[in-house]
C-alpha positions as CSV (number, residue, x, y, z in Angstrom):
1,M,-117.2,49.9,-90.0
2,I,-114.2,50.2,-87.8
3,A,-112.2,53.2,-86.7
4,L,-109.0,53.4,-84.7
5,I,-109.1,56.9,-83.2
6,Q,-106.2,58.8,-81.7
7,R,-106.3,62.1,-79.9
8,V,-103.6,64.2,-81.5
9,S,-101.9,67.5,-81.0
10,A,-101.3,67.5,-84.7
11,A,-101.5,65.0,-87.6
12,Q,-101.0,65.1,-91.4
13,V,-101.1,62.8,-94.4
14,V,-98.5,63.0,-97.1
15,V,-98.7,61.4,-100.6
16,G,-95.5,61.6,-102.5
17,D,-94.1,65.0,-101.6
18,E,-97.5,66.6,-101.0
19,T,-99.3,67.1,-97.7
20,I,-102.9,66.4,-98.6
21,G,-104.6,66.7,-95.2
22,A,-103.5,68.2,-91.9
23,I,-105.0,69.1,-88.6
24,G,-103.9,70.6,-85.3
25,P,-105.5,69.4,-82.0
26,G,-108.3,66.9,-82.6
27,L,-108.8,63.3,-83.8
28,L,-107.1,61.1,-86.3
29,A,-109.4,58.3,-87.4
30,L,-108.1,55.4,-89.4
31,V,-111.2,53.9,-91.0
32,A,-112.0,50.5,-92.4
33,V,-115.2,49.6,-94.3
34,Q,-116.6,46.1,-94.0
35,P,-118.6,44.2,-96.7
36,N,-122.0,44.8,-95.1
37,D,-121.5,48.5,-94.2
38,G,-123.8,51.1,-95.5
39,E,-125.6,54.3,-94.6
40,A,-126.6,53.2,-91.1
41,Q,-123.0,52.3,-90.2
42,A,-121.6,55.6,-91.7
43,K,-124.1,57.7,-89.7
44,R,-123.4,55.8,-86.5
45,M,-119.7,56.0,-86.9
46,L,-119.8,59.7,-87.4
47,E,-122.0,60.1,-84.3
48,R,-119.4,58.2,-82.4
49,L,-116.4,60.1,-83.9
50,L,-118.0,63.5,-83.0
51,G,-119.4,62.4,-79.6
52,Y,-116.9,60.1,-78.1
53,R,-115.5,61.7,-75.0
54,V,-111.7,61.5,-75.2
55,F,-110.7,65.1,-74.4
56,S,-110.1,66.4,-70.9
57,D,-112.3,68.7,-69.0
58,A,-111.1,71.3,-66.4
59,A,-110.7,68.5,-63.9
60,G,-108.5,66.4,-66.2
61,R,-111.2,63.8,-66.9
62,M,-112.1,62.6,-70.4
63,N,-115.5,64.2,-70.5
64,R,-115.3,66.3,-73.7
65,S,-115.9,65.2,-77.3
66,L,-114.6,66.5,-80.6
67,A,-117.9,68.3,-81.0
68,D,-117.4,70.0,-77.6
69,T,-113.8,71.1,-78.3
70,G,-114.1,72.1,-82.0
71,G,-110.9,70.3,-82.9
72,G,-110.0,69.0,-86.3
73,L,-110.9,65.6,-87.7
74,L,-108.5,63.7,-90.0
75,L,-110.2,60.7,-91.7
76,V,-107.8,58.2,-93.4
77,S,-109.0,55.0,-95.1
78,Q,-107.2,51.9,-93.9
79,F,-108.6,48.6,-95.0
80,T,-106.0,46.6,-93.0
81,L,-108.0,47.3,-89.8
82,A,-110.6,44.8,-91.1
83,A,-108.0,42.1,-91.5
84,D,-108.6,38.6,-90.1
85,T,-105.5,37.8,-88.1
86,R,-106.8,34.8,-86.1
87,S,-104.6,32.2,-87.6
88,G,-101.4,31.9,-89.5
89,M,-98.7,34.4,-90.1
90,R,-100.3,36.4,-92.9
91,P,-103.5,38.5,-92.6
92,S,-106.6,37.7,-94.6
93,F,-108.6,40.6,-96.0
94,T,-111.8,38.7,-96.8
95,T,-113.4,40.6,-93.9
96,A,-112.6,44.0,-95.6
97,A,-115.0,45.6,-98.1
98,P,-114.0,45.3,-101.8
99,P,-112.3,48.6,-103.0
100,E,-115.4,50.2,-104.7
101,H,-117.7,49.4,-101.8
102,G,-115.0,50.7,-99.4
103,R,-114.5,53.9,-101.4
104,R,-118.3,54.5,-101.6
105,W,-118.9,54.3,-97.9
106,F,-115.6,56.0,-96.8
107,E,-116.5,58.9,-99.1
108,R,-120.0,59.0,-97.6
109,L,-118.6,59.2,-94.1
110,V,-116.4,62.1,-95.2
111,E,-119.4,63.8,-96.8
112,L,-121.5,63.4,-93.6
113,A,-118.6,64.6,-91.4
114,R,-118.0,67.7,-93.5
115,A,-121.7,68.6,-93.2
116,A,-121.8,68.0,-89.5
117,H,-118.4,69.3,-88.2
118,A,-117.9,72.9,-89.2
119,P,-114.4,73.2,-87.5
120,G,-113.0,71.1,-90.4
121,V,-112.5,67.7,-91.8
122,E,-109.4,66.6,-93.6
123,T,-108.7,63.3,-95.4
124,G,-106.1,61.1,-96.8
125,R,-106.4,59.8,-100.4
126,F,-108.4,56.5,-100.7
127,G,-106.2,53.7,-102.1
128,A,-103.0,55.7,-102.1
129,H,-99.8,54.9,-100.4
130,M,-99.8,57.4,-97.6
131,Q,-97.4,58.6,-94.9
132,V,-99.4,59.4,-91.8
133,Q,-97.6,61.5,-89.3
134,L,-99.1,62.3,-85.9
135,V,-98.4,63.4,-82.4
136,N,-100.6,61.3,-80.2
137,D,-101.7,63.3,-77.2
138,G,-101.7,61.2,-74.1
139,P,-101.2,58.7,-75.7
140,V,-105.0,58.2,-76.2
141,T,-106.1,55.6,-78.7
142,F,-109.4,53.8,-79.0
143,W,-111.0,51.1,-81.3
144,L,-114.5,51.9,-82.3
145,E,-116.6,49.3,-84.2
146,V,-120.1,49.8,-85.6
147,P,-121.7,46.5,-86.6
């Protein structure tokens, strides 16, 4: 499982003319599921999303996690993160999970996150064409991968 996380002041996902997920300060996580991902990867990714220290403490150092700050979490499925771009001029998606496998484990990640993060978890819509709008705070962006 792969997540590209961004510390945000605000973020939202729009499908058509409808805002389907929005947060204030917190983390936007673009998430890709890989073919061998399952329960262990979903649980470990959630642990990392909630515990990764990307928020500033009183001294201005990145020492606080999403769990510490109580910020929002916006999870958006994005299979393109799992693309193989090592050769040629067109990405290959053989390293991304098939749609039903991806949906199953993305939805499981969302379920786990909602149970563990009381301040709130918002999502995009799996498989939809989405407009993701964000204000990256910092900018702070990290790539997390759970094998």
